[in-house]
Gaussian input, Z-matrix of N, CA and C with variables (Angstrom, degrees):
# hf/3-21g

backbone

0 1
 N
 C     1     B1
 C     2     B2     1     A1
 N     3     B3     2     A2     1     D1
 C     4     B4     3     A3     2     D2
 C     5     B5     4     A4     3     D3
 N     6     B6     5     A5     4     D4
 C     7     B7     6     A6     5     D5
 C     8     B8     7     A7     6     D6
 N     9     B9     8     A8     7     D7
 C    10    B10     9     A9     8     D8
 C    11    B11    10    A10     9     D9
 N    12    B12    11    A11    10    D10
 C    13    B13    12    A12    11    D11
 C    14    B14    13    A13    12    D12
 N    15    B15    14    A14    13    D13
 C    16    B16    15    A15    14    D14
 C    17    B17    16    A16    15    D15
 N    18    B18    17    A17    16    D16
 C    19    B19    18    A18    17    D17
 C    20    B20    19    A19    18    D18
 N    21    B21    20    A20    19    D19
 C    22    B22    21    A21    20    D20
 C    23    B23    22    A22    21    D21
 N    24    B24    23    A23    22    D22
 C    25    B25    24    A24    23    D23
 C    26    B26    25    A25    24    D24
 N    27    B27    26    A26    25    D25
 C    28    B28    27    A27    26    D26
 C    29    B29    28    A28    27    D27
 N    30    B30    29    A29    28    D28
 C    31    B31    30    A30    29    D29
 C    32    B32    31    A31    30    D30
 N    33    B33    32    A32    31    D31
 C    34    B34    33    A33    32    D32
 C    35    B35    34    A34    33    D33
 N    36    B36    35    A35    34    D34
 C    37    B37    36    A36    35    D35
 C    38    B38    37    A37    36    D36
 N    39    B39    38    A38    37    D37
 C    40    B40    39    A39    38    D38
 C    41    B41    40    A40    39    D39
 N    42    B42    41    A41    40    D40
 C    43    B43    42    A42    41    D41
 C    44    B44    43    A43    42    D42
 N    45    B45    44    A44    43    D43
 C    46    B46    45    A45    44    D44
 C    47    B47    46    A46    45    D45
 N    48    B48    47    A47    46    D46
 C    49    B49    48    A48    47    D47
 C    50    B50    49    A49    48    D48
 N    51    B51    50    A50    49    D49
 C    52    B52    51    A51    50    D50
 C    53    B53    52    A52    51    D51
 N    54    B54    53    A53    52    D52
 C    55    B55    54    A54    53    D53
 C    56    B56    55    A55    54    D54
 N    57    B57    56    A56    55    D55
 C    58    B58    57    A57    56    D56
 C    59    B59    58    A58    57    D57
 N    60    B60    59    A59    58    D58
 C    61    B61    60    A60    59    D59
 C    62    B62    61    A61    60    D60
 N    63    B63    62    A62    61    D61
 C    64    B64    63    A63    62    D62
 C    65    B65    64    A64    63    D63
 N    66    B66    65    A65    64    D64
 C    67    B67    66    A66    65    D65
 C    68    B68    67    A67    66    D66
 N    69    B69    68    A68    67    D67
 C    70    B70    69    A69    68    D68
 C    71    B71    70    A70    69    D69
 N    72    B72    71    A71    70    D70
 C    73    B73    72    A72    71    D71
 C    74    B74    73    A73    72    D72
 N    75    B75    74    A74    73    D73
 C    76    B76    75    A75    74    D74
 C    77    B77    76    A76    75    D75
 N    78    B78    77    A77    76    D76
 C    79    B79    78    A78    77    D77
 C    80    B80    79    A79    78    D78
 N    81    B81    80    A80    79    D79
 C    82    B82    81    A81    80    D80
 C    83    B83    82    A82    81    D81
 N    84    B84    83    A83    82    D82
 C    85    B85    84    A84    83    D83
 C    86    B86    85    A85    84    D84
 N    87    B87    86    A86    85    D85
 C    88    B88    87    A87    86    D86
 C    89    B89    88    A88    87    D87
 N    90    B90    89    A89    88    D88
 C    91    B91    90    A90    89    D89
 C    92    B92    91    A91    90    D90
 N    93    B93    92    A92    91    D91
 C    94    B94    93    A93    92    D92
 C    95    B95    94    A94    93    D93
 N    96    B96    95    A95    94    D94
 C    97    B97    96    A96    95    D95
 C    98    B98    97    A97    96    D96
 N    99    B99    98    A98    97    D97
 C   100   B100    99    A99    98    D98
 C   101   B101   100   A100    99    D99
 N   102   B102   101   A101   100   D100
 C   103   B103   102   A102   101   D101
 C   104   B104   103   A103   102   D102
 N   105   B105   104   A104   103   D103
 C   106   B106   105   A105   104   D104
 C   107   B107   106   A106   105   D105
 N   108   B108   107   A107   106   D106
 C   109   B109   108   A108   107   D107
 C   110   B110   109   A109   108   D108
 N   111   B111   110   A110   109   D109
 C   112   B112   111   A111   110   D110
 C   113   B113   112   A112   111   D111
 N   114   B114   113   A113   112   D112
 C   115   B115   114   A114   113   D113
 C   116   B116   115   A115   114   D114
 N   117   B117   116   A116   115   D115
 C   118   B118   117   A117   116   D116
 C   119   B119   118   A118   117   D117
 N   120   B120   119   A119   118   D118
 C   121   B121   120   A120   119   D119
 C   122   B122   121   A121   120   D120
 N   123   B123   122   A122   121   D121
 C   124   B124   123   A123   122   D122
 C   125   B125   124   A124   123   D123
 N   126   B126   125   A125   124   D124
 C   127   B127   126   A126   125   D125
 C   128   B128   127   A127   126   D126
 N   129   B129   128   A128   127   D127
 C   130   B130   129   A129   128   D128
 C   131   B131   130   A130   129   D129
 N   132   B132   131   A131   130   D130
 C   133   B133   132   A132   131   D131
 C   134   B134   133   A133   132   D132
 N   135   B135   134   A134   133   D133
 C   136   B136   135   A135   134   D134
 C   137   B137   136   A136   135   D135
 N   138   B138   137   A137   136   D136
 C   139   B139   138   A138   137   D137
 C   140   B140   139   A139   138   D138
 N   141   B141   140   A140   139   D139
 C   142   B142   141   A141   140   D140
 C   143   B143   142   A142   141   D141
 N   144   B144   143   A143   142   D142
 C   145   B145   144   A144   143   D143
 C   146   B146   145   A145   144   D144
 N   147   B147   146   A146   145   D145
 C   148   B148   147   A147   146   D146
 C   149   B149   148   A148   147   D147
 N   150   B150   149   A149   148   D148
 C   151   B151   150   A150   149   D149
 C   152   B152   151   A151   150   D150
 N   153   B153   152   A152   151   D151
 C   154   B154   153   A153   152   D152
 C   155   B155   154   A154   153   D153
 N   156   B156   155   A155   154   D154
 C   157   B157   156   A156   155   D155
 C   158   B158   157   A157   156   D156
 N   159   B159   158   A158   157   D157
 C   160   B160   159   A159   158   D158
 C   161   B161   160   A160   159   D159
 N   162   B162   161   A161   160   D160
 C   163   B163   162   A162   161   D161
 C   164   B164   163   A163   162   D162
 N   165   B165   164   A164   163   D163
 C   166   B166   165   A165   164   D164
 C   167   B167   166   A166   165   D165
 N   168   B168   167   A167   166   D166
 C   169   B169   168   A168   167   D167
 C   170   B170   169   A169   168   D168
 N   171   B171   170   A170   169   D169
 C   172   B172   171   A171   170   D170
 C   173   B173   172   A172   171   D171
 N   174   B174   173   A173   172   D172
 C   175   B175   174   A174   173   D173
 C   176   B176   175   A175   174   D174
 N   177   B177   176   A176   175   D175
 C   178   B178   177   A177   176   D176
 C   179   B179   178   A178   177   D177
 N   180   B180   179   A179   178   D178
 C   181   B181   180   A180   179   D179
 C   182   B182   181   A181   180   D180
 N   183   B183   182   A182   181   D181
 C   184   B184   183   A183   182   D182
 C   185   B185   184   A184   183   D183
 N   186   B186   185   A185   184   D184
 C   187   B187   186   A186   185   D185
 C   188   B188   187   A187   186   D186
 N   189   B189   188   A188   187   D187
 C   190   B190   189   A189   188   D188
 C   191   B191   190   A190   189   D189
 N   192   B192   191   A191   190   D190
 C   193   B193   192   A192   191   D191
 C   194   B194   193   A193   192   D192
 N   195   B195   194   A194   193   D193
 C   196   B196   195   A195   194   D194
 C   197   B197   196   A196   195   D195

   B1=1.4367
   B2=1.5208
   B3=1.3823
   B4=1.4665
   B5=1.4821
   B6=1.3231
   B7=1.4402
   B8=1.5633
   B9=1.3681
   B10=1.3553
   B11=1.4703
   B12=1.4881
   B13=1.4786
   B14=1.3216
   B15=1.3575
   B16=1.3639
   B17=1.5789
   B18=1.1866
   B19=1.4536
   B20=1.5355
   B21=1.2947
   B22=1.4643
   B23=1.6053
   B24=1.2940
   B25=1.4494
   B26=1.4098
   B27=1.4020
   B28=1.4500
   B29=1.5225
   B30=1.3226
   B31=1.4417
   B32=1.5250
   B33=1.2685
   B34=1.3978
   B35=1.5867
   B36=1.3686
   B37=1.4555
   B38=1.5945
   B39=1.3725
   B40=1.4117
   B41=1.6469
   B42=1.3202
   B43=1.3913
   B44=1.5458
   B45=1.2450
   B46=1.5412
   B47=1.5692
   B48=1.2471
   B49=1.2714
   B50=1.6309
   B51=1.3350
   B52=1.4699
   B53=1.5024
   B54=1.3056
   B55=1.3904
   B56=1.5428
   B57=1.4046
   B58=1.3637
   B59=1.5800
   B60=1.3678
   B61=1.4406
   B62=1.5413
   B63=1.2899
   B64=1.4407
   B65=1.5274
   B66=1.3164
   B67=1.4745
   B68=1.5915
   B69=1.3681
   B70=1.4963
   B71=1.5791
   B72=1.3785
   B73=1.4087
   B74=1.4793
   B75=1.3865
   B76=1.5591
   B77=1.4375
   B78=1.3288
   B79=1.5112
   B80=1.5722
   B81=1.2603
   B82=1.5958
   B83=1.4540
   B84=1.3724
   B85=1.4141
   B86=1.5222
   B87=1.3095
   B88=1.5011
   B89=1.4567
   B90=1.3643
   B91=1.5165
   B92=1.5294
   B93=1.2692
   B94=1.5685
   B95=1.4656
   B96=1.3268
   B97=1.3978
   B98=1.5609
   B99=1.3049
   B100=1.4932
   B101=1.7023
   B102=1.3250
   B103=1.3639
   B104=1.4773
   B105=1.3562
   B106=1.5093
   B107=1.4318
   B108=1.2993
   B109=1.4049
   B110=1.5311
   B111=1.3287
   B112=1.5814
   B113=1.5347
   B114=1.3612
   B115=1.4613
   B116=1.5852
   B117=1.3643
   B118=1.5534
   B119=1.5485
   B120=1.4336
   B121=1.4772
   B122=1.4435
   B123=1.4570
   B124=1.3384
   B125=1.5248
   B126=1.3447
   B127=1.4923
   B128=1.5345
   B129=1.2970
   B130=1.4952
   B131=1.5370
   B132=1.2782
   B133=1.4860
   B134=1.5491
   B135=1.2796
   B136=1.5351
   B137=1.3551
   B138=1.2535
   B139=1.4767
   B140=1.6106
   B141=1.3344
   B142=1.4821
   B143=1.4642
   B144=1.3318
   B145=1.4777
   B146=1.5131
   B147=1.3772
   B148=1.4466
   B149=1.5336
   B150=1.3930
   B151=1.2818
   B152=1.5344
   B153=1.2450
   B154=1.5230
   B155=1.4268
   B156=1.2061
   B157=1.5225
   B158=1.4979
   B159=1.2406
   B160=1.3903
   B161=1.6508
   B162=1.2515
   B163=1.4838
   B164=1.4855
   B165=1.3643
   B166=1.5258
   B167=1.5364
   B168=1.4285
   B169=1.4799
   B170=1.5200
   B171=1.3426
   B172=1.4313
   B173=1.4082
   B174=1.3531
   B175=1.4069
   B176=1.5592
   B177=1.1867
   B178=1.5379
   B179=1.4547
   B180=1.3738
   B181=1.4463
   B182=1.4743
   B183=1.3253
   B184=1.5096
   B185=1.5275
   B186=1.3220
   B187=1.4533
   B188=1.5366
   B189=1.3437
   B190=1.3982
   B191=1.4925
   B192=1.3814
   B193=1.4688
   B194=1.3970
   B195=1.3852
   B196=1.5713
   B197=1.4809
   A1=105.23
   A2=114.66
   A3=118.59
   A4=108.39
   A5=116.44
   A6=123.27
   A7=102.89
   A8=124.40
   A9=126.69
   A10=110.09
   A11=116.35
   A12=117.11
   A13=119.24
   A14=123.70
   A15=128.34
   A16=111.08
   A17=119.30
   A18=125.30
   A19=111.54
   A20=118.54
   A21=122.37
   A22=109.47
   A23=117.02
   A24=117.29
   A25=115.80
   A26=112.47
   A27=122.85
   A28=113.68
   A29=112.89
   A30=122.79
   A31=109.54
   A32=116.26
   A33=119.75
   A34=115.68
   A35=108.89
   A36=116.14
   A37=110.69
   A38=116.21
   A39=125.86
   A40=108.58
   A41=114.12
   A42=120.48
   A43=108.13
   A44=115.64
   A45=117.87
   A46=111.20
   A47=121.83
   A48=126.43
   A49=113.10
   A50=115.44
   A51=124.23
   A52=111.09
   A53=119.06
   A54=121.96
   A55=110.55
   A56=116.18
   A57=123.10
   A58=110.69
   A59=113.73
   A60=117.81
   A61=110.23
   A62=121.44
   A63=126.42
   A64=114.35
   A65=113.11
   A66=122.46
   A67=105.98
   A68=111.96
   A69=116.67
   A70=109.48
   A71=121.20
   A72=122.99
   A73=111.27
   A74=110.94
   A75=113.07
   A76=114.35
   A77=118.62
   A78=126.42
   A79=103.40
   A80=122.42
   A81=126.19
   A82=105.53
   A83=115.82
   A84=117.88
   A85=111.42
   A86=115.41
   A87=121.62
   A88=114.01
   A89=113.14
   A90=120.16
   A91=109.44
   A92=114.11
   A93=116.98
   A94=109.39
   A95=123.79
   A96=119.79
   A97=113.07
   A98=112.97
   A99=120.01
   A100=101.57
   A101=119.28
   A102=115.10
   A103=110.47
   A104=124.64
   A105=126.94
   A106=112.47
   A107=116.88
   A108=121.08
   A109=115.98
   A110=106.40
   A111=119.58
   A112=103.72
   A113=116.32
   A114=124.61
   A115=111.67
   A116=111.64
   A117=117.21
   A118=112.77
   A119=111.69
   A120=114.68
   A121=117.17
   A122=110.10
   A123=113.96
   A124=117.47
   A125=114.50
   A126=120.46
   A127=107.14
   A128=117.56
   A129=121.33
   A130=111.52
   A131=111.39
   A132=120.77
   A133=112.34
   A134=109.39
   A135=112.77
   A136=113.78
   A137=123.35
   A138=130.24
   A139=111.05
   A140=115.94
   A141=119.73
   A142=111.23
   A143=118.97
   A144=123.00
   A145=108.06
   A146=119.68
   A147=122.43
   A148=114.25
   A149=118.55
   A150=123.33
   A151=116.98
   A152=113.95
   A153=127.67
   A154=106.21
   A155=126.88
   A156=129.50
   A157=108.86
   A158=120.21
   A159=123.20
   A160=108.03
   A161=117.65
   A162=122.07
   A163=108.59
   A164=115.37
   A165=115.91
   A166=114.77
   A167=108.47
   A168=116.30
   A169=111.03
   A170=117.97
   A171=121.78
   A172=111.80
   A173=119.40
   A174=126.09
   A175=109.86
   A176=112.76
   A177=121.25
   A178=112.49
   A179=115.34
   A180=117.74
   A181=108.16
   A182=127.43
   A183=123.78
   A184=109.08
   A185=123.37
   A186=126.12
   A187=116.62
   A188=115.82
   A189=119.50
   A190=109.23
   A191=117.23
   A192=118.40
   A193=113.20
   A194=108.05
   A195=117.61
   A196=112.07
   D1=133.88
   D2=-177.65
   D3=-85.47
   D4=169.10
   D5=-178.20
   D6=-71.96
   D7=-34.06
   D8=-179.31
   D9=-59.30
   D10=-48.47
   D11=172.58
   D12=-63.54
   D13=-36.25
   D14=171.36
   D15=-57.09
   D16=-45.15
   D17=179.76
   D18=-67.67
   D19=-41.08
   D20=169.86
   D21=-55.68
   D22=-50.54
   D23=179.57
   D24=-59.74
   D25=-45.10
   D26=174.90
   D27=-51.52
   D28=-44.48
   D29=-178.20
   D30=-68.97
   D31=-44.85
   D32=177.16
   D33=-57.08
   D34=-45.73
   D35=-179.01
   D36=-65.94
   D37=-34.50
   D38=-179.94
   D39=-61.17
   D40=-38.78
   D41=-176.39
   D42=-77.70
   D43=-40.09
   D44=173.45
   D45=-63.95
   D46=-42.60
   D47=179.36
   D48=-65.45
   D49=-38.20
   D50=173.71
   D51=-66.90
   D52=-34.56
   D53=179.44
   D54=-71.63
   D55=-42.15
   D56=179.20
   D57=-60.95
   D58=-48.61
   D59=-179.78
   D60=-59.30
   D61=-46.27
   D62=174.89
   D63=-51.91
   D64=-42.44
   D65=-178.94
   D66=-65.31
   D67=-48.29
   D68=-177.25
   D69=-64.81
   D70=-43.55
   D71=178.67
   D72=-59.48
   D73=-44.67
   D74=179.30
   D75=-60.19
   D76=-40.55
   D77=-176.49
   D78=-70.83
   D79=-38.78
   D80=-177.78
   D81=-63.14
   D82=-41.60
   D83=-177.67
   D84=-64.05
   D85=-42.83
   D86=175.89
   D87=-60.69
   D88=-38.25
   D89=-179.45
   D90=-67.85
   D91=-43.32
   D92=178.04
   D93=-66.62
   D94=-36.91
   D95=-179.92
   D96=-72.14
   D97=-34.25
   D98=179.72
   D99=-69.37
   D100=-46.76
   D101=-178.16
   D102=-60.17
   D103=-41.23
   D104=178.62
   D105=-60.51
   D106=-41.68
   D107=174.30
   D108=-54.03
   D109=-53.55
   D110=-177.57
   D111=-57.03
   D112=-52.53
   D113=-178.94
   D114=-49.15
   D115=-52.61
   D116=177.74
   D117=-58.01
   D118=-42.19
   D119=177.40
   D120=-56.18
   D121=-46.44
   D122=179.64
   D123=-68.38
   D124=-28.99
   D125=175.51
   D126=-65.81
   D127=-42.18
   D128=176.53
   D129=-55.63
   D130=-55.83
   D131=179.12
   D132=-52.32
   D133=-46.69
   D134=175.14
   D135=-60.33
   D136=-40.92
   D137=178.48
   D138=-62.99
   D139=-39.96
   D140=167.54
   D141=-55.94
   D142=-54.18
   D143=-173.60
   D144=-59.03
   D145=-52.45
   D146=179.19
   D147=-58.21
   D148=-34.51
   D149=171.51
   D150=-60.26
   D151=-45.00
   D152=177.15
   D153=-65.78
   D154=-44.19
   D155=175.42
   D156=-61.63
   D157=-45.85
   D158=-174.41
   D159=-69.67
   D160=-36.11
   D161=177.48
   D162=-65.46
   D163=-44.76
   D164=179.98
   D165=-67.19
   D166=-34.45
   D167=174.46
   D168=-61.88
   D169=-46.06
   D170=-178.27
   D171=-64.17
   D172=-38.29
   D173=-177.64
   D174=-67.55
   D175=-40.24
   D176=174.19
   D177=-61.01
   D178=-50.13
   D179=-178.91
   D180=-67.90
   D181=-36.21
   D182=-177.34
   D183=-71.68
   D184=-27.06
   D185=169.75
   D186=-68.14
   D187=-30.20
   D188=177.06
   D189=78.72
   D190=168.31
   D191=173.36
   D192=-63.04
   D193=150.37
   D194=177.28
   D195=-109.75

Protein backbone atom coordinates (compact mmCIF):
# COMPACT_ATOMS: atom_id res chain seq x y z
CA UNK A 1 0.00 0.00 0.00
CA UNK A 2 1.43 3.34 -1.01
CA UNK A 3 1.47 6.52 1.01
CA UNK A 4 -0.99 8.05 -1.45
CA UNK A 5 -3.48 5.20 -0.86
CA UNK A 6 -3.08 5.55 2.88
CA UNK A 7 -3.66 9.31 2.65
CA UNK A 8 -6.85 8.73 0.64
CA UNK A 9 -8.15 6.24 3.23
CA UNK A 10 -7.27 8.61 6.05
CA UNK A 11 -9.08 11.47 4.30
CA UNK A 12 -12.17 9.29 3.73
CA UNK A 13 -12.17 8.29 7.39
CA UNK A 14 -11.78 11.92 8.41
CA UNK A 15 -14.83 12.87 6.31
CA UNK A 16 -16.88 10.05 7.84
CA UNK A 17 -15.83 11.00 11.37
CA UNK A 18 -16.65 14.67 10.74
CA UNK A 19 -20.10 13.72 9.45
CA UNK A 20 -20.75 11.53 12.50
CA UNK A 21 -19.63 14.29 14.85
CA UNK A 22 -21.92 16.79 13.14
CA UNK A 23 -24.80 14.33 13.43
CA UNK A 24 -24.11 13.88 17.16
CA UNK A 25 -23.76 17.64 17.74
CA UNK A 26 -27.07 18.30 15.97
CA UNK A 27 -28.84 15.66 18.02
CA UNK A 28 -27.31 16.90 21.26
CA UNK A 29 -28.61 20.39 20.44
CA UNK A 30 -32.10 18.96 19.90
CA UNK A 31 -31.88 17.02 23.16
CA UNK A 32 -30.81 20.14 25.08
CA UNK A 33 -33.71 22.11 23.58
CA UNK A 34 -36.19 19.35 24.43
CA UNK A 35 -34.84 19.12 27.98
CA UNK A 36 -35.15 22.88 28.45
CA UNK A 37 -38.72 22.86 27.14
CA UNK A 38 -39.59 20.00 29.49
CA UNK A 39 -37.95 21.79 32.39
CA UNK A 40 -39.92 24.97 31.62
CA UNK A 41 -43.18 23.00 31.45
CA UNK A 42 -42.46 21.35 34.80
CA UNK A 43 -41.65 24.72 36.36
CA UNK A 44 -44.94 26.13 35.10
CA UNK A 45 -46.87 23.16 36.45
CA UNK A 46 -45.12 23.50 39.79
CA UNK A 47 -46.11 27.16 39.83
CA UNK A 48 -49.76 26.17 39.34
CA UNK A 49 -49.56 23.64 42.18
CA UNK A 50 -47.97 26.18 44.54
CA UNK A 51 -50.60 28.75 43.59
CA UNK A 52 -53.40 26.26 44.35
CA UNK A 53 -51.82 25.37 47.72
CA UNK A 54 -51.53 29.07 48.57
CA UNK A 55 -55.17 29.61 47.57
CA UNK A 56 -56.35 26.75 49.80
CA UNK A 57 -54.14 27.92 52.65
CA UNK A 58 -55.51 31.48 52.36
CA UNK A 59 -59.07 30.16 52.30
CA UNK A 60 -58.42 28.05 55.40
CA UNK A 61 -56.83 31.01 57.21
CA UNK A 62 -59.74 33.31 56.35
CA UNK A 63 -62.28 30.82 57.75
CA UNK A 64 -60.38 30.56 61.02
CA UNK A 65 -60.28 27.57 63.36
CA UNK A 66 -63.43 25.54 63.77
